[in-house]
N, C-alpha and C positions, 0 to 999 in steps of 0.2 A: 275253713272248718275242718278239723282233722282229729282222727283217733290216735294216730301215730306220729304225725309230723312229716311223714314221707312226702306228701304232695307239696307242701310248702318248701321243703328242702330241694326238691326237684325244680320248682319254679325259681328259687333263689339262685340256682346255678347259672341262670341266664342273666343275672344281675340287672333286673329291670330298673328303669328310671323311677318307678313308683315304689312306694313302700310295700312290704308284705306284712300283713297283720294276721297272725294265726290265732284261732280260737279252738279250745278243746275242753273236754270235761276230765281229762286225764292229767294228774299231777306230774307224772314222769315226763310227759311231753313238754310241759312248761320248764321243767328243770334241765332238759336236754336241748332246747330249741335255741338256735343262734341267729337266724336271719334278722330281719329288721325289728319286729315288735311281736310280742306274744302277750295275750291277755292272761290275767289270773284264771285258774280253772273256772269254767262256767257251770252253773248248777243244772241248767236245762239241756236236754238233748232232743233229738227228733226234730219235728217241724218248727219248734220254737227256737232252735239253735241259731238260725239266721237272724231273727229279731234280737236275740240275746247278744249276738256278736256285733250287730249294728249299734245296739245300745251301749255296749262296752267301748266301741270305737268312738262314738260320740262323747261319752263320758271322758275318755282319754284325750279328747280334742284332736284326734287323728283325722276325723271327717267332720264336715259341717253340713247343715241343711242346705240342699241344693246340689250337693256333690252327687256324682254317680260312682258306684264302686262295682267291681267285679267280684263275685263270690264264687269260689271254687271249692267244692267239697267232694269227698269220696264216700262211696257206700260200699260196705263190706271190704274195708282195707285189709290187706294182708291175706286175702283169700283168692281163690281162682275165679270168683265171680265179682271182682272189684269193678266198680263203675264210677267214672268221674262226671260230675255235673257242674256246669257253669251257668251263672245267672248274672244279669246286670240289674242292680238295685238302685233306685233313686232314694236318696236320703231325705226324709221328711221330718 
């Protein structure tokens, strides 16, 4: 989940064996994103963003019920107070 795509680009440099699925509300991030997969811009932001991202990943058949995924998102990207958050989410 990203405002700028920065965190997803940083993770992709390590070439993980799993796919990277980036979700954003920003059109320009979708247009400039190159790693594995990027969703169309999502309508919701804030706390519902994880649920919207999971729904989009399920709709795109990237994840299935029973999978576990790692959700990484930044808060206040591009500021001096940037903070990264990581959560493990069970797909239901």
